[in-house]
C-alpha positions in Angstrom: 46.3 -41.5 -43.1 43.7 -39.4 -41.3 40.1 -39.6 -42.5 38.9 -36.0 -42.4 35.3 -37.0 -43.1 35.0 -38.5 -39.5 33.9 -35.8 -37.0 35.6 -35.9 -33.6 33.4 -37.1 -30.8 32.5 -34.4 -28.3 34.7 -34.3 -25.3 33.4 -34.9 -21.7 34.0 -31.2 -20.9 31.7 -30.2 -23.8 29.0 -32.6 -22.5 29.4 -31.3 -19.0 29.1 -27.7 -20.3 25.9 -28.6 -22.2 24.4 -30.3 -19.2 25.2 -27.4 -17.0 23.6 -24.9 -19.4 20.5 -27.1 -19.7 20.2 -27.5 -16.0 20.6 -23.7 -15.4 17.8 -23.1 -18.0 15.6 -25.6 -16.2 16.1 -23.8 -12.9 15.5 -20.4 -14.6 12.2 -21.7 -16.0 11.2 -23.2 -12.7 11.8 -19.9 -10.9 10.1 -17.8 -13.6 7.1 -15.7 -12.4 7.9 -16.2 -8.7 8.5 -13.2 -6.4 12.1 -11.9 -6.0 12.1 -13.0 -2.4 11.0 -16.6 -3.3 13.5 -16.8 -6.2 16.3 -15.8 -3.8 15.3 -18.4 -1.2 14.7 -21.2 -3.7 17.9 -20.6 -5.5 19.9 -20.7 -2.2 18.2 -24.0 -1.3 18.8 -25.7 -4.6 22.4 -24.4 -4.9 23.2 -25.9 -1.5 21.7 -29.2 -2.6 23.5 -29.5 -5.9 26.8 -28.5 -4.3 26.5 -31.3 -1.8 25.3 -34.1 -4.1 27.9 -33.0 -6.7 26.2 -34.5 -9.7 23.9 -33.4 -12.5 20.2 -33.2 -11.5 19.4 -36.0 -14.0 21.7 -38.4 -12.1 20.3 -37.6 -8.7 18.7 -40.5 -6.8 16.2 -40.8 -4.0 19.1 -41.8 -1.7 21.0 -38.6 -2.7 18.0 -36.5 -1.6 17.5 -38.5 1.6 21.2 -38.2 2.5 21.2 -34.5 1.9 18.1 -33.9 3.9 19.2 -36.0 6.8 22.5 -34.2 6.9 20.9 -30.7 7.2 21.3 -28.8 10.4 18.9 -26.4 12.0 15.3 -26.7 13.1 13.0 -29.2 11.4 10.9 -26.3 9.9 13.9 -24.9 8.1 15.1 -28.4 6.9 11.6 -29.1 5.6 11.4 -25.8 3.8 14.7 -26.5 2.0 13.4 -30.0 1.1 10.2 -28.6 -0.3 12.3 -26.4 -2.6 14.3 -29.3 -4.0 11.3 -31.5 -4.3 9.5 -28.7 -6.2 12.4 -28.4 -8.7 12.7 -32.2 -9.3 8.9 -32.5 -9.7 8.9 -29.7 -12.2 11.8 -31.2 -14.1 10.0 -34.6 -14.3 6.7 -33.0 -15.4 8.2 -31.2 -18.4 10.3 -34.2 -19.4 13.8 -32.9 -18.5 14.1 -35.6 -15.8 13.2 -39.2 -16.4 11.4 -39.6 -13.1 10.4 -37.6 -9.9 12.8 -39.4 -7.6 12.0 -37.2 -4.6 8.2 -37.9 -4.7 8.2 -40.6 -2.0 10.2 -38.4 0.5 8.3 -36.6 3.3 9.6 -33.9 5.6 10.5 -34.5 9.2 7.6 -34.2 11.7 8.2 -31.5 14.2 6.4 -29.9 17.2 4.4 -26.8 16.3 6.2 -23.9 18.1 4.2 -21.1 16.5 3.0 -20.0 20.0 6.6 -19.1 20.8 6.7 -16.5 18.1 3.4 -14.7 18.9 3.9 -11.4 20.7 1.3 -10.1 23.2 -0.6 -7.0 22.4 1.3 -5.2 25.1 4.6 -6.2 23.5 3.5 -4.9 20.1 2.3 -1.6 21.6 5.7 -1.3 23.3 7.5 -1.8 20.0 5.4 0.7 18.0 5.1 3.2 20.8 8.8 3.2 21.6 9.7 4.1 18.0 10.4 7.9 17.9 10.9 8.2 14.1 7.5 8.7 12.3 8.7 6.9 9.1 9.9 3.9 11.0 6.8 3.8 13.2 4.7 3.7 10.1 6.6 0.7 8.9 5.9 -1.2 12.1 2.2 -0.3 12.0 1.9 -1.5 8.4 3.5 -4.8 9.2 1.2 -5.3 12.2 -2.1 -3.7 11.3 -2.1 -5.0 7.7 -0.4 -8.3 8.5 1.9 -8.0 5.4 5.0 -10.0 4.7 8.0 -7.8 4.8 8.6 -8.0 1.1 5.0 -7.0 0.4 5.2 -4.0 2.7 8.4 -2.8 1.1 7.0 -3.2 -2.5 3.8 -1.2 -1.7 3.3 1.9 -3.8 0.6 4.6 -3.7 -0.8 3.2 -6.9 -1.7 0.1 -4.9 -3.7 2.2 -2.4 -7.4 3.1 -2.8 -9.0 5.6 -0.4 -12.5 5.3 1.0 -14.5 6.7 3.9 -13.5 4.2 6.6 -9.8 4.2 5.6 -8.6 2.5 2.4 -7.6 -0.7 0.6 -4.2 -1.9 -0.3 -3.9 -4.2 -3.3 -1.2 -6.7 -2.6 0.6 -8.9 -5.1 1.9 -11.6 -2.9 3.2 -15.1 -2.4 2.2 -17.5 -5.2 1.7 -14.6 -7.6 -1.7 -14.0 -6.0 -3.5 -10.7 -5.7 -5.4 -9.8 -2.5 -7.1 -6.7 -1.1 -6.2 -5.7 2.4 -8.2 -3.2 4.5 -6.2 -0.2 5.7 -7.7 1.3 8.9 -8.3 5.1 8.9 -5.6 5.8 11.5 -3.0 3.9 9.5 -4.0 5.7 6.3 -3.7 9.1 8.1 -0.3 8.2 9.4 1.0 7.1 6.0 -0.5 10.2 4.4 1.3 12.4 7.0 4.7 11.1 6.0 4.1 11.1 2.3 6.4 13.5 0.4 6.2 12.2 -3.2 2.7 12.6 -4.6 3.2 10.5 -7.7 1.3 7.2 -8.0 4.4 5.1 -8.2 6.0 6.6 -5.0 6.7 4.0 -2.3 4.3 3.9 0.7 7.2 3.1 3.0 10.3 5.1 2.1 13.9 4.6 3.1 16.2 7.4 4.4 17.0 8.3 0.8 13.4 8.8 -0.2 13.4 5.6 -2.3 11.6 2.4 -1.5 12.4 0.9 1.9 14.6 -2.1 1.4 13.8 -5.5 3.1 17.0 -5.3 5.1 16.3 -1.8 6.3 12.8 -2.8 7.4 14.2 -5.8 9.2 16.6 -3.5 11.1 13.7 -1.3 12.1 11.9 -4.3 13.6 15.0 -5.6 15.4 15.8 -2.2 16.9 12.2 -1.7 18.0 12.1 -5.2 19.6 15.4 -4.4 21.4 14.1 -1.2 22.8 11.0 -3.0 24.1 13.2 -5.6 25.8 12.2 -8.5 23.5 14.4 -11.3 22.2 16.8 -10.7 19.4 15.2 -13.2 17.1 12.0 -11.2 16.8 11.4 -10.5 13.1 8.8 -8.7 10.9 7.0 -12.0 10.5 6.3 -12.0 14.2 4.2 -8.9 13.7 2.3 -10.8 10.9 1.8 -13.7 13.4 0.6 -11.1 16.0 -1.9 -9.6 13.5 -3.5 -13.0 12.9 -3.5 -14.1 16.5 -4.7 -10.8 18.0 -7.5 -10.3 15.4 -9.0 -13.7 16.0 -8.6 -13.3 19.8 -10.8 -10.3 19.4 -13.4 -12.1 17.4 -12.3 -11.9 13.7 -13.7 -14.8 11.7 -10.8 -17.1 10.5 -11.9 -16.9 6.9 -11.5 -13.1 7.0 -8.1 -13.4 8.5 -7.2 -16.0 5.9 -8.1 -13.6 3.1 -6.3 -10.7 4.7 -3.0 -12.6 5.2 -3.2 -14.4 1.9 -3.0 -17.9 3.4 -3.6 -20.6 0.8 -5.4 -22.9 3.3 -7.7 -22.1 6.3 -5.6 -24.8 8.2 -2.7 -22.3 8.3 -4.9 -19.6 9.6 -6.5 -21.6 12.4 -3.1 -22.4 13.8 -3.4 -19.0 15.4 -6.5 -20.1 17.4 -4.2 -20.9 20.3 -5.4 -21.8 23.8 -6.6 -18.9 25.9 -6.0 -18.6 29.6 -8.9 -19.7 31.8 -10.8 -20.9 28.8 -11.2 -24.4 27.2 -13.6 -27.0 26.1 -14.2 -28.0 29.7 -16.0 -24.7 30.4 -18.7 -25.7 27.9 -19.4 -29.2 29.2 -22.3 -30.0 31.6 -21.5 -30.6 35.2 
């Protein structure tokens, strides 16, 4: 005789479904408030990790994270960035009590040689990129990326509501990485160039427009940079971020204080900014030592 008062125990498939939902909610909460670009990158990193370890996050061990990290291909900087994403999620899960312990806390990234100097264009190369662009709208995009030192996602998200005019040019209010707001000086020549291509006078109109009049997409801005680099005879791996590097490097080469460049680019640490103080030809500490 069957006892109908005894409820059936949940099946393993039900438990797996519940775990999967809880894990997705954890990731959603962890990503909440971050920029669209950051959410996309972090989601990609975490999905790759979970697919490879093939187990719920609550069952992941330090050995799983180490094995996944060591098995990654590509340059050390890319592997370390992916590791940072996974470590951030696990740390968040442990902090709110979803995970019993932060198993990835002891793991450090792979040390690598700083190759930033390889991605810094000369002033002549930047002039060739910008000067060789015949389309005014696309040329304005290149100048904004270089002169303002914006990340590509920041440049594409810029609207005229974010722009404030003053005598010597203007100021762009940027809501950038880490959900931080900063104010970036817009030189008068850049302001005039942007004003000359403006068609929509509404406050919410994009500063950089696509061919359809709407906001310029990140992928379209990337193509503009790639094509400008190709015309200038530069390598195919040149990206919008190279113009941001150039902004930092060239401004400090010409005497800009590092703390000013840090504020302009939105670096969290001055250490990041001072990486652009690279060695200059025919100059070094030896020139300042007594004979």
